All heavy atoms as TSV, in Angstrom:
chain	resi	resn	atom	element	x	y	z
A	1	MET	N	N	-20.237	-81.233	22.609
A	1	MET	CA	C	-20.083	-80.889	21.135
A	1	MET	C	C	-18.647	-81.116	20.766
A	1	MET	O	O	-17.743	-80.719	21.419
A	1	MET	CB	C	-20.436	-79.411	20.987
A	1	MET	CG	C	-20.178	-78.922	19.632
A	1	MET	SD	S	-20.640	-77.161	19.398
A	1	MET	CE	C	-19.160	-76.388	19.979
A	2	ARG	N	N	-18.439	-81.878	19.719
A	2	ARG	CA	C	-17.088	-82.172	19.198
A	2	ARG	C	C	-16.717	-81.028	18.239
A	2	ARG	O	O	-17.513	-80.584	17.491
A	2	ARG	CB	C	-17.070	-83.484	18.392
A	2	ARG	CG	C	-17.528	-84.703	19.235
A	2	ARG	CD	C	-16.627	-85.008	20.386
A	2	ARG	NE	N	-15.548	-85.916	19.983
A	2	ARG	CZ	C	-14.553	-86.210	20.790
A	2	ARG	NH1	N	-14.455	-85.747	21.960
A	2	ARG	NH2	N	-13.659	-87.083	20.394
A	3	LEU	N	N	-15.449	-80.618	18.361
A	3	LEU	CA	C	-14.917	-79.605	17.509
A	3	LEU	C	C	-14.216	-80.217	16.322
A	3	LEU	O	O	-13.655	-81.343	16.475
A	3	LEU	CB	C	-13.916	-78.703	18.276
A	3	LEU	CG	C	-14.473	-78.000	19.546
A	3	LEU	CD1	C	-13.363	-77.252	20.237
A	3	LEU	CD2	C	-15.653	-77.128	19.238
A	4	ASP	N	N	-14.258	-79.557	15.174
A	4	ASP	CA	C	-13.457	-80.032	14.071
A	4	ASP	C	C	-11.986	-79.694	14.246
A	4	ASP	O	O	-11.612	-78.951	15.171
A	4	ASP	CB	C	-14.054	-79.605	12.700
A	4	ASP	CG	C	-13.927	-78.102	12.459
A	4	ASP	OD1	O	-13.015	-77.479	12.976
A	4	ASP	OD2	O	-14.761	-77.589	11.669
A	5	LYS	N	N	-11.164	-80.181	13.352
A	5	LYS	CA	C	-9.726	-79.968	13.479
A	5	LYS	C	C	-9.342	-78.508	13.428
A	5	LYS	O	O	-8.515	-78.042	14.223
A	5	LYS	CB	C	-8.937	-80.712	12.391
A	5	LYS	CG	C	-7.432	-80.755	12.671
A	5	LYS	CD	C	-6.785	-81.855	11.850
A	5	LYS	CE	C	-5.409	-82.047	12.337
A	5	LYS	NZ	N	-4.799	-83.202	11.758
A	6	ASN	N	N	-9.951	-77.737	12.540
A	6	ASN	CA	C	-9.679	-76.280	12.508
A	6	ASN	C	C	-10.044	-75.562	13.766
A	6	ASN	O	O	-9.236	-74.732	14.281
A	6	ASN	CB	C	-10.403	-75.632	11.303
A	6	ASN	CG	C	-9.845	-76.068	9.979
A	6	ASN	OD1	O	-8.681	-76.352	9.862
A	6	ASN	ND2	N	-10.702	-76.089	8.961
A	7	GLU	N	N	-11.155	-75.888	14.393
A	7	GLU	CA	C	-11.577	-75.298	15.701
A	7	GLU	C	C	-10.582	-75.695	16.706
A	7	GLU	O	O	-10.235	-74.882	17.617
A	7	GLU	CB	C	-12.978	-75.759	16.023
A	7	GLU	CG	C	-14.050	-75.119	15.070
A	7	GLU	CD	C	-15.420	-75.790	15.277
A	7	GLU	OE1	O	-15.481	-77.062	15.427
A	7	GLU	OE2	O	-16.376	-75.044	15.182
A	8	LEU	N	N	-10.149	-76.930	16.754
A	8	LEU	CA	C	-9.181	-77.414	17.752
A	8	LEU	C	C	-7.834	-76.719	17.619
A	8	LEU	O	O	-7.177	-76.361	18.626
A	8	LEU	CB	C	-9.029	-78.896	17.622
A	8	LEU	CG	C	-10.273	-79.713	18.112
A	8	LEU	CD1	C	-10.061	-81.157	17.694
A	8	LEU	CD2	C	-10.472	-79.592	19.590
A	9	MET	N	N	-7.455	-76.472	16.321
A	9	MET	CA	C	-6.139	-75.736	16.111
A	9	MET	C	C	-6.234	-74.293	16.710
A	9	MET	O	O	-5.291	-73.826	17.258
A	9	MET	CB	C	-5.821	-75.756	14.653
A	9	MET	CG	C	-5.463	-77.072	14.065
A	9	MET	SD	S	-4.113	-77.918	14.883
A	9	MET	CE	C	-2.769	-76.908	14.302
A	10	VAL	N	N	-7.384	-73.695	16.542
A	10	VAL	CA	C	-7.622	-72.365	17.131
A	10	VAL	C	C	-7.488	-72.451	18.646
A	10	VAL	O	O	-6.839	-71.570	19.261
A	10	VAL	CB	C	-8.940	-71.745	16.679
A	10	VAL	CG1	C	-9.252	-70.489	17.476
A	10	VAL	CG2	C	-8.940	-71.469	15.165
A	11	LYS	N	N	-8.136	-73.412	19.277
A	11	LYS	CA	C	-8.032	-73.550	20.729
A	11	LYS	C	C	-6.609	-73.795	21.166
A	11	LYS	O	O	-6.190	-73.207	22.188
A	11	LYS	CB	C	-8.915	-74.743	21.189
A	11	LYS	CG	C	-10.354	-74.574	20.952
A	11	LYS	CD	C	-10.977	-73.494	21.887
A	11	LYS	CE	C	-12.432	-73.479	21.743
A	11	LYS	NZ	N	-13.004	-72.300	22.421
A	12	MET	N	N	-5.856	-74.604	20.400
A	12	MET	CA	C	-4.472	-74.865	20.735
A	12	MET	C	C	-3.632	-73.637	20.575
A	12	MET	O	O	-2.820	-73.299	21.517
A	12	MET	CB	C	-3.903	-75.977	19.823
A	12	MET	CG	C	-2.465	-76.351	20.259
A	12	MET	SD	S	-1.824	-77.833	19.423
A	12	MET	CE	C	-1.521	-77.120	17.798
A	13	ASP	N	N	-3.865	-72.812	19.549
A	13	ASP	CA	C	-3.156	-71.544	19.416
A	13	ASP	C	C	-3.407	-70.622	20.625
A	13	ASP	O	O	-2.503	-69.934	21.161
A	13	ASP	CB	C	-3.524	-70.837	18.134
A	13	ASP	CG	C	-2.959	-71.512	16.891
A	13	ASP	OD1	O	-2.014	-72.309	17.041
A	13	ASP	OD2	O	-3.437	-71.211	15.812
A	14	GLU	N	N	-4.680	-70.605	21.047
A	14	GLU	CA	C	-5.035	-69.782	22.238
A	14	GLU	C	C	-4.314	-70.291	23.513
A	14	GLU	O	O	-3.897	-69.521	24.308
A	14	GLU	CB	C	-6.567	-69.839	22.421
A	14	GLU	CG	C	-7.309	-69.031	21.412
A	14	GLU	CD	C	-8.833	-69.194	21.432
A	14	GLU	OE1	O	-9.341	-69.975	22.282
A	14	GLU	OE2	O	-9.541	-68.604	20.665
A	15	MET	N	N	-4.253	-71.593	23.662
A	15	MET	CA	C	-3.591	-72.148	24.828
A	15	MET	C	C	-2.069	-71.864	24.823
A	15	MET	O	O	-1.517	-71.515	25.831
A	15	MET	CB	C	-3.803	-73.712	24.905
A	15	MET	CG	C	-5.052	-74.167	25.403
A	15	MET	SD	S	-5.057	-75.951	25.513
A	15	MET	CE	C	-6.718	-76.211	26.197
A	16	VAL	N	N	-1.530	-71.906	23.604
A	16	VAL	CA	C	-0.064	-71.560	23.455
A	16	VAL	C	C	0.143	-70.136	23.825
A	16	VAL	O	O	1.137	-69.792	24.543
A	16	VAL	CB	C	0.415	-71.970	22.063
A	16	VAL	CG1	C	1.822	-71.335	21.777
A	16	VAL	CG2	C	0.432	-73.437	21.904
A	17	GLU	N	N	-0.769	-69.280	23.418
A	17	GLU	CA	C	-0.575	-67.832	23.792
A	17	GLU	C	C	-0.681	-67.663	25.273
A	17	GLU	O	O	0.072	-66.819	25.815
A	17	GLU	CB	C	-1.658	-67.043	23.055
A	17	GLU	CG	C	-1.412	-66.793	21.585
A	17	GLU	CD	C	-2.485	-65.947	20.930
A	17	GLU	OE1	O	-3.093	-65.102	21.637
A	17	GLU	OE2	O	-2.695	-66.130	19.745
A	18	MET	N	N	-1.576	-68.368	25.970
A	18	MET	CA	C	-1.808	-68.176	27.355
A	18	MET	C	C	-0.708	-68.888	28.182
A	18	MET	O	O	-0.266	-68.355	29.206
A	18	MET	CB	C	-3.141	-68.825	27.737
A	18	MET	CG	C	-4.377	-68.055	27.166
A	18	MET	SD	S	-5.864	-68.869	27.433
A	18	MET	CE	C	-6.068	-68.892	29.185
A	19	LEU	N	N	-0.279	-70.115	27.783
A	19	LEU	CA	C	0.556	-70.898	28.664
A	19	LEU	C	C	1.986	-71.076	28.156
A	19	LEU	O	O	2.819	-71.451	28.911
A	19	LEU	CB	C	-0.041	-72.333	28.775
A	19	LEU	CG	C	-1.497	-72.419	29.308
A	19	LEU	CD1	C	-2.042	-73.863	29.153
A	19	LEU	CD2	C	-1.538	-71.944	30.699
A	20	GLY	N	N	2.200	-70.811	26.839
A	20	GLY	CA	C	3.549	-71.053	26.235
A	20	GLY	C	C	3.545	-72.397	25.558
A	20	GLY	O	O	2.904	-73.391	26.062
A	21	ALA	N	N	4.342	-72.498	24.512
A	21	ALA	CA	C	4.436	-73.723	23.752
A	21	ALA	C	C	4.997	-74.863	24.584
A	21	ALA	O	O	4.545	-76.029	24.430
A	21	ALA	CB	C	5.304	-73.484	22.503
A	22	GLU	N	N	5.984	-74.625	25.381
A	22	GLU	CA	C	6.594	-75.685	26.162
A	22	GLU	C	C	5.614	-76.388	27.073
A	22	GLU	O	O	5.565	-77.587	27.183
A	22	GLU	CB	C	7.806	-75.164	26.946
A	22	GLU	CG	C	8.606	-76.230	27.618
A	22	GLU	CD	C	9.859	-75.726	28.311
A	22	GLU	OE1	O	10.378	-74.657	27.811
A	22	GLU	OE2	O	10.290	-76.308	29.245
A	23	THR	N	N	4.817	-75.574	27.776
A	23	THR	CA	C	3.815	-76.157	28.686
A	23	THR	C	C	2.742	-76.960	27.990
A	23	THR	O	O	2.407	-78.071	28.377
A	23	THR	CB	C	3.169	-75.010	29.548
A	23	THR	OG1	O	4.204	-74.375	30.283
A	23	THR	CG2	C	2.039	-75.488	30.403
A	24	VAL	N	N	2.257	-76.438	26.854
A	24	VAL	CA	C	1.240	-77.098	26.066
A	24	VAL	C	C	1.768	-78.417	25.586
A	24	VAL	O	O	1.149	-79.485	25.683
A	24	VAL	CB	C	0.640	-76.250	24.944
A	24	VAL	CG1	C	-0.247	-77.023	24.042
A	24	VAL	CG2	C	-0.120	-75.039	25.550
A	25	LEU	N	N	3.050	-78.393	25.025
A	25	LEU	CA	C	3.609	-79.602	24.471
A	25	LEU	C	C	3.830	-80.664	25.613
A	25	LEU	O	O	3.512	-81.878	25.372
A	25	LEU	CB	C	4.974	-79.247	23.872
A	25	LEU	CG	C	5.749	-80.429	23.266
A	25	LEU	CD1	C	4.997	-81.096	22.167
A	25	LEU	CD2	C	7.116	-79.904	22.758
A	26	GLU	N	N	4.300	-80.218	26.696
A	26	GLU	CA	C	4.513	-81.167	27.834
A	26	GLU	C	C	3.220	-81.767	28.314
A	26	GLU	O	O	3.089	-82.983	28.495
A	26	GLU	CB	C	5.227	-80.448	28.947
A	26	GLU	CG	C	5.516	-81.348	30.119
A	26	GLU	CD	C	6.277	-80.679	31.239
A	26	GLU	OE1	O	7.251	-79.883	30.962
A	26	GLU	OE2	O	5.923	-80.832	32.445
A	27	ASP	N	N	2.189	-80.937	28.446
A	27	ASP	CA	C	0.843	-81.379	28.900
A	27	ASP	C	C	0.236	-82.440	27.833
A	27	ASP	O	O	-0.382	-83.394	28.212
A	27	ASP	CB	C	-0.061	-80.235	29.148
A	27	ASP	CG	C	0.242	-79.488	30.415
A	27	ASP	OD1	O	1.119	-79.961	31.200
A	27	ASP	OD2	O	-0.295	-78.444	30.605
A	28	LEU	N	N	0.399	-82.102	26.532
A	28	LEU	CA	C	-0.101	-83.029	25.541
A	28	LEU	C	C	0.634	-84.351	25.624
A	28	LEU	O	O	-0.001	-85.474	25.598
A	28	LEU	CB	C	0.115	-82.453	24.138
A	28	LEU	CG	C	-0.873	-81.401	23.666
A	28	LEU	CD1	C	-0.430	-80.828	22.413
A	28	LEU	CD2	C	-2.246	-82.016	23.528
A	29	ALA	N	N	1.945	-84.376	25.874
A	29	ALA	CA	C	2.673	-85.598	25.967
A	29	ALA	C	C	2.288	-86.393	27.207
A	29	ALA	O	O	2.115	-87.619	27.100
A	29	ALA	CB	C	4.204	-85.279	26.020
A	30	LEU	N	N	2.086	-85.690	28.306
A	30	LEU	CA	C	1.622	-86.384	29.508
A	30	LEU	C	C	0.264	-86.952	29.366
A	30	LEU	O	O	-0.064	-87.927	30.065
A	30	LEU	CB	C	1.693	-85.391	30.691
A	30	LEU	CG	C	3.067	-84.974	31.161
A	30	LEU	CD1	C	2.944	-83.835	32.168
A	30	LEU	CD2	C	3.841	-86.115	31.728
A	31	ALA	N	N	-0.645	-86.383	28.547
A	31	ALA	CA	C	-2.030	-86.863	28.352
A	31	ALA	C	C	-2.039	-88.127	27.534
A	31	ALA	O	O	-3.058	-88.824	27.575
A	31	ALA	CB	C	-2.833	-85.791	27.696
A	32	MET	N	N	-0.963	-88.432	26.805
A	32	MET	CA	C	-0.991	-89.614	25.903
A	32	MET	C	C	-0.462	-90.834	26.585
A	32	MET	O	O	0.411	-90.694	27.547
A	32	MET	CB	C	-0.097	-89.305	24.635
A	32	MET	CG	C	-0.613	-88.307	23.737
A	32	MET	SD	S	0.530	-88.103	22.310
A	32	MET	CE	C	0.774	-86.345	22.403
A	33	SER	N	N	-0.852	-91.959	26.102
A	33	SER	CA	C	-0.267	-93.211	26.582
A	33	SER	C	C	1.159	-93.334	25.855
A	33	SER	O	O	1.434	-92.572	24.984
A	33	SER	CB	C	-1.101	-94.445	26.107
A	33	SER	OG	O	-1.080	-94.564	24.703
A	34	SER	N	N	1.936	-94.233	26.371
A	34	SER	CA	C	3.248	-94.454	25.737
A	34	SER	C	C	3.124	-94.780	24.259
A	34	SER	O	O	3.905	-94.234	23.442
A	34	SER	CB	C	4.027	-95.585	26.412
A	34	SER	OG	O	4.321	-95.251	27.777
A	35	ASN	N	N	2.179	-95.613	23.912
A	35	ASN	CA	C	1.992	-95.960	22.508
A	35	ASN	C	C	1.570	-94.738	21.652
A	35	ASN	O	O	2.097	-94.543	20.585
A	35	ASN	CB	C	0.918	-97.103	22.370
A	35	ASN	CG	C	1.454	-98.414	22.818
A	35	ASN	OD1	O	2.645	-98.673	22.967
A	35	ASN	ND2	N	0.504	-99.320	23.111
A	36	GLU	N	N	0.661	-93.946	22.161
A	36	GLU	CA	C	0.264	-92.764	21.476
A	36	GLU	C	C	1.404	-91.738	21.277
A	36	GLU	O	O	1.566	-91.185	20.211
A	36	GLU	CB	C	-0.918	-92.060	22.187
A	36	GLU	CG	C	-2.221	-92.831	22.184
A	36	GLU	CD	C	-3.198	-92.271	23.175
A	36	GLU	OE1	O	-2.842	-91.710	24.225
A	36	GLU	OE2	O	-4.426	-92.354	22.811
A	37	LEU	N	N	2.142	-91.561	22.314
A	37	LEU	CA	C	3.284	-90.685	22.279
A	37	LEU	C	C	4.271	-91.148	21.241
A	37	LEU	O	O	4.782	-90.360	20.421
A	37	LEU	CB	C	3.950	-90.544	23.636
A	37	LEU	CG	C	5.167	-89.600	23.780
A	37	LEU	CD1	C	4.790	-88.210	23.221
A	37	LEU	CD2	C	5.681	-89.526	25.173
A	38	GLN	N	N	4.615	-92.430	21.256
A	38	GLN	CA	C	5.565	-92.982	20.294
A	38	GLN	C	C	5.046	-92.775	18.915
A	38	GLN	O	O	5.835	-92.368	17.966
A	38	GLN	CB	C	5.862	-94.486	20.587
A	38	GLN	CG	C	6.928	-94.964	19.614
A	38	GLN	CD	C	7.405	-96.387	19.964
A	38	GLN	OE1	O	7.257	-96.844	21.118
A	38	GLN	NE2	N	8.050	-97.008	19.015
A	39	GLU	N	N	3.766	-93.094	18.620
A	39	GLU	CA	C	3.220	-92.945	17.267
A	39	GLU	C	C	3.321	-91.501	16.779
A	39	GLU	O	O	3.681	-91.242	15.670
A	39	GLU	CB	C	1.840	-93.470	17.236
A	39	GLU	CG	C	1.588	-94.943	17.356
A	39	GLU	CD	C	0.171	-95.393	17.508
A	39	GLU	OE1	O	-0.732	-94.485	17.421
A	39	GLU	OE2	O	-0.056	-96.573	17.703
A	40	ASN	N	N	2.993	-90.596	17.710
A	40	ASN	CA	C	3.048	-89.176	17.331
A	40	ASN	C	C	4.495	-88.666	17.104
A	40	ASN	O	O	4.762	-87.942	16.157
A	40	ASN	CB	C	2.354	-88.323	18.392
A	40	ASN	CG	C	0.871	-88.462	18.272
A	40	ASN	OD1	O	0.255	-87.977	17.266
A	40	ASN	ND2	N	0.206	-89.097	19.158
A	41	LEU	N	N	5.418	-89.138	17.945
A	41	LEU	CA	C	6.840	-88.781	17.766
A	41	LEU	C	C	7.375	-89.338	16.479
A	41	LEU	O	O	8.129	-88.666	15.775
A	41	LEU	CB	C	7.630	-89.151	18.967
A	41	LEU	CG	C	7.399	-88.403	20.238
A	41	LEU	CD1	C	8.221	-88.988	21.410
A	41	LEU	CD2	C	7.681	-86.907	20.086
A	42	GLU	N	N	7.003	-90.571	16.149
A	42	GLU	CA	C	7.462	-91.199	14.918
A	42	GLU	C	C	6.854	-90.459	13.710
A	42	GLU	O	O	7.541	-90.270	12.699
A	42	GLU	CB	C	7.104	-92.655	14.855
A	42	GLU	CG	C	7.956	-93.520	15.811
A	42	GLU	CD	C	7.535	-94.921	15.894
A	42	GLU	OE1	O	6.423	-95.320	15.421
A	42	GLU	OE2	O	8.329	-95.769	16.455
A	43	TYR	N	N	5.607	-89.979	13.766
A	43	TYR	CA	C	5.021	-89.264	12.781
A	43	TYR	C	C	5.794	-87.932	12.541
A	43	TYR	O	O	6.110	-87.589	11.361
A	43	TYR	CB	C	3.521	-88.882	13.098
A	43	TYR	CG	C	2.923	-87.831	12.176
A	43	TYR	CD1	C	2.512	-88.286	10.883
A	43	TYR	CD2	C	2.798	-86.543	12.508
A	43	TYR	CE1	C	1.947	-87.304	10.053
A	43	TYR	CE2	C	2.303	-85.565	11.684
A	43	TYR	CZ	C	1.847	-86.015	10.425
A	43	TYR	OH	O	1.262	-85.046	9.602
A	44	ILE	N	N	6.078	-87.217	13.585
A	44	ILE	CA	C	6.893	-85.971	13.482
A	44	ILE	C	C	8.255	-86.249	12.867
A	44	ILE	O	O	8.717	-85.544	12.005
A	44	ILE	CB	C	6.946	-85.269	14.849
A	44	ILE	CG1	C	5.587	-84.803	15.284
A	44	ILE	CG2	C	7.948	-84.127	14.764
A	44	ILE	CD1	C	5.568	-84.331	16.752
A	45	ASP	N	N	8.863	-87.338	13.333
A	45	ASP	CA	C	10.160	-87.705	12.820
A	45	ASP	C	C	10.134	-87.966	11.322
A	45	ASP	O	O	11.059	-87.517	10.575
A	45	ASP	CB	C	10.648	-89.001	13.567
A	45	ASP	CG	C	11.952	-89.501	13.155
A	45	ASP	OD1	O	12.952	-88.770	13.423
A	45	ASP	OD2	O	12.079	-90.596	12.566
A	46	ARG	N	N	9.093	-88.651	10.790
A	46	ARG	CA	C	8.961	-88.851	9.361
A	46	ARG	C	C	8.673	-87.534	8.634
A	46	ARG	O	O	9.286	-87.296	7.592
A	46	ARG	CB	C	7.833	-89.847	9.077
A	46	ARG	CG	C	8.102	-91.282	9.357
A	46	ARG	CD	C	7.062	-92.209	8.839
A	46	ARG	NE	N	5.685	-91.837	9.194
A	46	ARG	CZ	C	5.067	-92.167	10.347
A	46	ARG	NH1	N	5.747	-92.895	11.239
A	46	ARG	NH2	N	3.835	-91.812	10.593
A	47	MET	N	N	7.809	-86.767	9.196
A	47	MET	CA	C	7.423	-85.521	8.462
A	47	MET	C	C	8.550	-84.504	8.431
A	47	MET	O	O	8.691	-83.775	7.440
A	47	MET	CB	C	6.155	-84.862	9.104
A	47	MET	CG	C	4.920	-85.737	9.019
A	47	MET	SD	S	4.362	-85.994	7.323
A	47	MET	CE	C	4.828	-87.710	7.077
A	48	ARG	N	N	9.330	-84.435	9.505
A	48	ARG	CA	C	10.389	-83.426	9.575
A	48	ARG	C	C	11.794	-83.991	9.282
A	48	ARG	O	O	12.768	-83.335	9.354
A	48	ARG	CB	C	10.423	-82.815	11.015
A	48	ARG	CG	C	9.136	-82.140	11.388
A	48	ARG	CD	C	8.883	-81.019	10.505
A	48	ARG	NE	N	7.604	-80.356	10.893
A	48	ARG	CZ	C	7.108	-79.316	10.342
A	48	ARG	NH1	N	7.733	-78.730	9.345
A	48	ARG	NH2	N	5.903	-78.844	10.703
A	49	GLU	N	N	11.801	-85.336	8.943
A	49	GLU	CA	C	13.033	-86.014	8.549
A	49	GLU	C	C	14.114	-85.815	9.553
A	49	GLU	O	O	15.260	-85.544	9.163
A	49	GLU	CB	C	13.473	-85.597	7.136
A	49	GLU	CG	C	12.397	-85.895	6.100
A	49	GLU	CD	C	12.740	-85.402	4.685
A	49	GLU	OE1	O	13.731	-84.631	4.569
A	49	GLU	OE2	O	12.024	-85.703	3.774
A	50	THR	N	N	13.836	-86.038	10.791
A	50	THR	CA	C	14.861	-85.841	11.808
A	50	THR	C	C	15.677	-87.196	12.005
A	50	THR	O	O	16.739	-87.138	12.598
A	50	THR	CB	C	14.319	-85.479	13.204
A	50	THR	OG1	O	13.345	-86.511	13.639
A	50	THR	CG2	C	13.583	-84.117	13.100
A	51	GLU	N	N	15.139	-88.279	11.521
A	51	GLU	CA	C	15.760	-89.573	11.559
A	51	GLU	C	C	16.186	-90.025	12.953
A	51	GLU	O	O	17.143	-90.733	13.151
A	51	GLU	CB	C	17.020	-89.575	10.648
A	51	GLU	CG	C	16.648	-89.287	9.195
A	51	GLU	CD	C	17.810	-89.292	8.216
A	51	GLU	OE1	O	18.922	-89.499	8.672
A	51	GLU	OE2	O	17.623	-89.022	7.077
A	52	LEU	N	N	15.357	-89.651	13.939
A	52	LEU	CA	C	15.645	-90.096	15.330
A	52	LEU	C	C	15.134	-91.511	15.538
A	52	LEU	O	O	15.556	-92.171	16.544
A	52	LEU	CB	C	14.930	-89.170	16.295
A	52	LEU	CG	C	15.500	-87.732	16.330
A	52	LEU	CD1	C	14.647	-86.853	17.225
A	52	LEU	CD2	C	16.934	-87.757	16.803
A	53	PHE	N	N	14.174	-92.009	14.746
A	53	PHE	CA	C	13.633	-93.340	14.963
A	53	PHE	C	C	14.070	-94.303	13.823
A	53	PHE	O	O	13.523	-95.379	13.657
A	53	PHE	CB	C	12.070	-93.294	14.964
A	53	PHE	CG	C	11.547	-92.724	16.187
A	53	PHE	CD1	C	11.346	-91.338	16.368
A	53	PHE	CD2	C	11.210	-93.511	17.294
A	53	PHE	CE1	C	10.852	-90.810	17.543
A	53	PHE	CE2	C	10.708	-92.961	18.488
A	53	PHE	CZ	C	10.561	-91.661	18.578
A	54	ASP	N	N	15.140	-93.964	13.109
A	54	ASP	CA	C	15.681	-94.923	12.141
A	54	ASP	C	C	16.561	-95.968	12.693
A	54	ASP	O	O	17.094	-95.847	13.720
A	54	ASP	CB	C	16.474	-94.154	11.033
A	54	ASP	CG	C	15.438	-93.361	10.065
A	54	ASP	OD1	O	14.254	-93.659	10.139
A	54	ASP	OD2	O	15.980	-92.518	9.378
């Protein structure tokens, strides 16, 4: 069964409570390919205007 985005966000919140944000973030990054990780980091960079990829 596929979960919708809201259900997935609840699961992620539960994982963060259990494991801590740093562990969940690291595990998500490790689960991605280099291309996926770069795309996601560039997205965060644009949304948060950190200008790390300019």
